[in-house]
LUMGUTOR-934435 format. One line per field, with one value per residue: residue in three letters; x, y, z of N, C-alpha, C in turn. Coordinates in nm, 2 decimals, m for minus. Example, Ala and Ser with C-alpha at 12.3 -4.5 7.8 and 13.67 -1.06 7.14 Angstrom:
<sites>
residu = c(ALA, SER)
nu = c(1.32, 1.28)
nv = c(m0.57, m0.22)
nw = c(0.78, 0.71)
cau = c(1.23, 1.37)
cav = c(m0.45, m0.11)
caw = c(0.78, 0.71)
cu = c(1.32, 1.29)
cv = c(m0.33, 0.00)
cw = c(0.78, 0.79)
</sites>
This chain:
<sites>
residu = c(UNK, UNK, UNK, UNK, UNK, UNK, UNK, UNK, UNK, UNK, UNK, UNK, UNK, UNK, UNK, UNK, UNK, UNK, UNK, UNK, UNK, UNK, UNK, UNK, UNK, UNK, UNK, UNK, UNK, UNK, UNK, UNK, UNK, UNK, UNK, UNK, UNK, UNK, UNK, UNK, UNK, UNK, UNK, UNK, UNK, UNK, UNK, UNK, UNK, UNK, UNK, UNK, UNK, UNK, UNK, UNK, UNK, UNK, UNK, UNK, UNK, UNK, UNK, UNK, UNK, UNK, UNK, UNK, UNK, UNK, UNK, UNK, UNK, UNK, UNK, UNK, UNK, UNK, UNK, UNK, UNK, UNK, UNK, UNK, UNK, UNK, UNK, UNK, UNK, UNK, UNK, UNK, UNK, UNK, UNK, UNK, UNK, UNK, UNK, UNK, UNK, UNK, UNK, UNK, UNK, UNK, UNK, UNK)
nu = c(0.09, 0.04, 0.15, m0.10, m0.03, 0.25, 0.31, 0.49, 0.59, 0.40, 0.35, 0.04, m0.04, 0.05, m0.05, 0.03, 0.23, 0.57, 0.75, 0.66, 0.48, 0.20, m0.14, m0.28, m0.54, m0.86, m1.10, m1.40, m1.50, m1.72, m1.85, m2.09, m2.27, m2.34, m2.51, m2.40, m2.13, m2.03, m1.97, m2.04, m1.83, m1.82, m1.68, m1.62, m1.47, m1.32, m1.28, m0.97, m0.67, m0.63, m0.84, m1.19, m1.47, m1.59, m1.77, m1.70, m1.79, m1.75, m1.75, m1.70, m1.56, m1.60, m1.35, m1.23, m1.14, m1.15, m1.39, m1.52, m1.56, m1.69, m1.69, m1.87, m2.00, m2.08, m2.34, m2.47, m2.43, m2.60, m2.84, m2.85, m2.86, m3.12, m3.27, m3.22, m3.34, m3.59, m3.91, m4.21, m4.53, m4.81, m5.01, m5.35, m5.62, m5.77, m5.58, m5.40, m5.56, m5.62, m5.36, m5.31, m5.50, m5.40, m5.45, m5.36, m5.43, m5.65, m6.00, m6.25)
nv = c(m0.12, 0.23, 0.55, 0.78, 1.05, 1.10, 0.90, 0.70, 0.35, 0.17, m0.05, m0.23, m0.26, m0.04, 0.25, 0.51, 0.69, 0.59, 0.75, 1.02, 1.07, 1.10, 1.02, 0.72, 0.62, 0.75, 0.79, 0.77, 0.71, 0.55, 0.46, 0.23, 0.16, m0.15, m0.42, m0.56, m0.46, m0.48, m0.36, m0.19, m0.11, 0.12, 0.18, 0.41, 0.40, 0.61, 0.67, 0.59, 0.60, 0.33, 0.19, 0.11, 0.29, 0.19, 0.03, m0.07, m0.30, m0.38, m0.61, m0.56, m0.67, m0.67, m0.62, m0.46, m0.57, m0.66, m0.89, m0.99, m0.90, m0.73, m0.62, m0.40, m0.29, 0.04, 0.03, m0.17, m0.06, 0.16, 0.02, m0.10, 0.13, 0.22, 0.01, 0.04, 0.28, 0.46, 0.31, 0.44, 0.51, 0.34, 0.50, 0.63, 0.55, 0.78, 0.98, 0.93, 0.98, 1.26, 1.36, 1.29, 1.45, 1.69, 1.83, 1.98, 2.01, 1.86, 1.84, 2.03)
nw = c(0.00, m0.06, 0.08, 0.17, 0.16, 0.09, m0.09, m0.07, m0.01, 0.23, 0.50, 0.54, 0.80, 0.93, 1.10, 1.07, 0.84, 0.81, 0.69, 0.64, 0.85, 0.82, 0.90, 0.80, 0.79, 0.82, 1.06, 1.26, 1.59, 1.81, 2.13, 2.27, 2.55, 2.70, 2.86, 3.17, 3.18, 2.93, 2.59, 2.28, 2.01, 1.75, 1.45, 1.20, 0.90, 0.67, 0.32, 0.17, m0.03, m0.10, 0.01, 0.05, 0.19, 0.51, 0.78, 1.10, 1.35, 1.68, 1.96, 2.30, 2.60, 2.97, 3.05, 2.88, 2.64, 2.30, 2.18, 1.95, 1.61, 1.32, 0.98, 0.78, 0.46, 0.32, 0.22, 0.37, 0.62, 0.61, 0.59, 0.84, 1.00, 0.93, 1.03, 1.31, 1.36, 1.55, 1.58, 1.43, 1.57, 1.44, 1.21, 1.20, 0.98, 0.93, 0.98, 0.77, 0.55, 0.59, 0.56, 0.29, 0.17, 0.22, 0.45, 0.75, 1.02, 1.25, 1.17, 1.33)
cau = c(0.00, 0.12, 0.11, m0.20, 0.02, 0.38, 0.31, 0.59, 0.54, 0.37, 0.28, m0.10, m0.06, 0.09, m0.16, 0.09, 0.34, 0.70, 0.83, 0.61, 0.40, 0.06, m0.23, m0.32, m0.68, m0.94, m1.21, m1.47, m1.53, m1.82, m1.88, m2.23, m2.26, m2.44, m2.53, m2.29, m2.00, m2.00, m1.99, m2.02, m1.75, m1.85, m1.58, m1.65, m1.35, m1.34, m1.21, m0.83, m0.64, m0.64, m0.95, m1.32, m1.52, m1.65, m1.81, m1.66, m1.86, m1.68, m1.80, m1.59, m1.60, m1.59, m1.20, m1.18, m1.09, m1.25, m1.42, m1.56, m1.57, m1.73, m1.69, m1.98, m1.99, m2.17, m2.48, m2.52, m2.44, m2.73, m2.95, m2.85, m2.91, m3.26, m3.33, m3.21, m3.42, m3.71, m4.03, m4.32, m4.65, m4.89, m5.11, m5.48, m5.67, m5.81, m5.46, m5.34, m5.65, m5.59, m5.23, m5.33, m5.58, m5.32, m5.51, m5.26, m5.49, m5.78, m6.12, m6.34)
cav = c(0.00, 0.35, 0.65, 0.87, 1.18, 1.11, 0.80, 0.59, 0.22, 0.16, m0.17, m0.20, m0.26, 0.09, 0.36, 0.63, 0.67, 0.60, 0.85, 1.16, 1.08, 1.12, 0.92, 0.64, 0.59, 0.84, 0.72, 0.82, 0.59, 0.57, 0.35, 0.22, 0.08, m0.26, m0.48, m0.63, m0.41, m0.50, m0.24, m0.20, 0.00, 0.13, 0.27, 0.44, 0.43, 0.69, 0.62, 0.62, 0.57, 0.19, 0.12, 0.17, 0.32, 0.07, 0.04, m0.19, m0.31, m0.48, m0.63, m0.55, m0.73, m0.58, m0.60, m0.37, m0.65, m0.69, m1.03, m1.02, m0.78, m0.75, m0.50, m0.40, m0.18, 0.15, 0.00, m0.25, 0.03, 0.24, m0.07, m0.11, 0.26, 0.22, m0.09, 0.09, 0.40, 0.43, 0.28, 0.53, 0.45, 0.33, 0.61, 0.59, 0.57, 0.92, 1.06, 0.91, 1.05, 1.40, 1.39, 1.28, 1.57, 1.82, 1.89, 1.96, 2.01, 1.79, 1.92, 2.04)
caw = c(0.00, m0.06, 0.17, 0.12, 0.14, 0.02, m0.19, m0.05, 0.04, 0.37, 0.53, 0.57, 0.94, 0.99, 1.10, 1.02, 0.74, 0.88, 0.62, 0.66, 0.97, 0.79, 0.93, 0.68, 0.79, 0.88, 1.12, 1.37, 1.68, 1.92, 2.21, 2.32, 2.66, 2.70, 2.99, 3.24, 3.15, 2.79, 2.50, 2.13, 1.95, 1.61, 1.39, 1.06, 0.83, 0.55, 0.20, 0.15, m0.17, m0.13, 0.07, 0.04, 0.32, 0.58, 0.92, 1.18, 1.48, 1.77, 2.09, 2.40, 2.73, 3.08, 3.08, 2.77, 2.53, 2.19, 2.17, 1.82, 1.52, 1.18, 0.90, 0.68, 0.37, 0.34, 0.20, 0.49, 0.73, 0.59, 0.62, 0.98, 1.06, 0.91, 1.13, 1.44, 1.38, 1.63, 1.50, 1.45, 1.59, 1.32, 1.19, 1.18, 0.85, 0.92, 0.97, 0.64, 0.46, 0.61, 0.49, 0.14, 0.13, 0.25, 0.57, 0.85, 1.15, 1.26, 1.15, 1.45)
cu = c(0.09, 0.06, 0.01, m0.15, 0.15, 0.39, 0.41, 0.52, 0.52, 0.30, 0.13, m0.12, m0.03, m0.03, m0.10, 0.21, 0.47, 0.78, 0.79, 0.52, 0.25, m0.03, m0.28, m0.47, m0.75, m1.07, m1.27, m1.50, m1.63, m1.84, m2.03, m2.23, m2.37, m2.46, m2.41, m2.15, m1.95, m2.03, m1.98, m1.93, m1.78, m1.75, m1.62, m1.52, m1.38, m1.25, m1.06, m0.80, m0.66, m0.76, m1.08, m1.37, m1.59, m1.69, m1.77, m1.73, m1.79, m1.75, m1.69, m1.65, m1.57, m1.44, m1.14, m1.11, m1.19, m1.27, m1.46, m1.57, m1.62, m1.73, m1.80, m1.95, m2.09, m2.31, m2.54, m2.52, m2.56, m2.85, m2.96, m2.90, m3.06, m3.33, m3.33, m3.29, m3.55, m3.83, m4.14, m4.44, m4.74, m4.99, m5.25, m5.52, m5.71, m5.69, m5.40, m5.43, m5.63, m5.46, m5.24, m5.41, m5.51, m5.37, m5.41, m5.32, m5.62, m5.90, m6.20, m6.48)
cv = c(0.12, 0.46, 0.75, 1.01, 1.18, 1.01, 0.69, 0.47, 0.22, 0.03, m0.14, m0.19, m0.13, 0.19, 0.49, 0.60, 0.68, 0.71, 0.99, 1.18, 1.10, 1.00, 0.85, 0.61, 0.71, 0.77, 0.80, 0.69, 0.64, 0.45, 0.35, 0.12, m0.03, m0.30, m0.55, m0.59, m0.42, m0.37, m0.28, m0.08, 0.00, 0.23, 0.29, 0.48, 0.50, 0.64, 0.68, 0.59, 0.42, 0.12, 0.19, 0.20, 0.20, 0.11, m0.09, m0.19, m0.42, m0.49, m0.64, m0.60, m0.63, m0.55, m0.51, m0.44, m0.68, m0.84, m1.07, m0.89, m0.82, m0.62, m0.51, m0.28, m0.07, 0.12, m0.08, m0.16, 0.12, 0.15, m0.09, 0.01, 0.27, 0.13, m0.03, 0.22, 0.37, 0.41, 0.39, 0.45, 0.44, 0.44, 0.56, 0.61, 0.72, 1.01, 1.05, 0.98, 1.20, 1.44, 1.39, 1.40, 1.70, 1.89, 1.87, 1.95, 1.93, 1.89, 1.92, 2.07)
cw = c(0.00, 0.03, 0.10, 0.09, 0.05, m0.09, m0.18, 0.00, 0.19, 0.39, 0.57, 0.72, 1.00, 0.99, 1.05, 0.93, 0.82, 0.81, 0.65, 0.78, 0.95, 0.83, 0.80, 0.67, 0.86, 0.94, 1.23, 1.46, 1.78, 1.99, 2.26, 2.43, 2.66, 2.84, 3.04, 3.20, 3.01, 2.71, 2.36, 2.09, 1.80, 1.55, 1.24, 0.99, 0.70, 0.44, 0.20, 0.01, m0.20, m0.07, 0.05, 0.18, 0.38, 0.72, 0.99, 1.32, 1.56, 1.90, 2.19, 2.53, 2.84, 3.12, 2.97, 2.66, 2.42, 2.18, 2.03, 1.74, 1.38, 1.11, 0.80, 0.59, 0.39, 0.32, 0.32, 0.61, 0.73, 0.63, 0.77, 1.05, 1.05, 1.01, 1.27, 1.47, 1.46, 1.54, 1.53, 1.48, 1.47, 1.32, 1.16, 1.03, 0.83, 0.90, 0.83, 0.53, 0.47, 0.54, 0.34, 0.09, 0.15, 0.37, 0.69, 0.99, 1.15, 1.24, 1.28, 1.42)
</sites>
């Protein structure tokens, strides 16, 4: 793999270029607390010269050790986000008719 800044050869395991010091991956990380001291760590890796963007989800135990991890592409990450979105309460038939008719407030 080549450095995203200087273009020199860099081993994929390196997070920073040994020649110019530039970070080779850009990512955001968020922790979500679970039960019994466990947690989920979600990392969003942004596109670099050699890699496509991806999301990595890992399960951490109460000792701060990763127990399992899986990477998913952007399309699967979007599907996961949709699944996790809070469900809306079902709307009544009257509400759907009012919306279709362009009526914003209930008729009194």
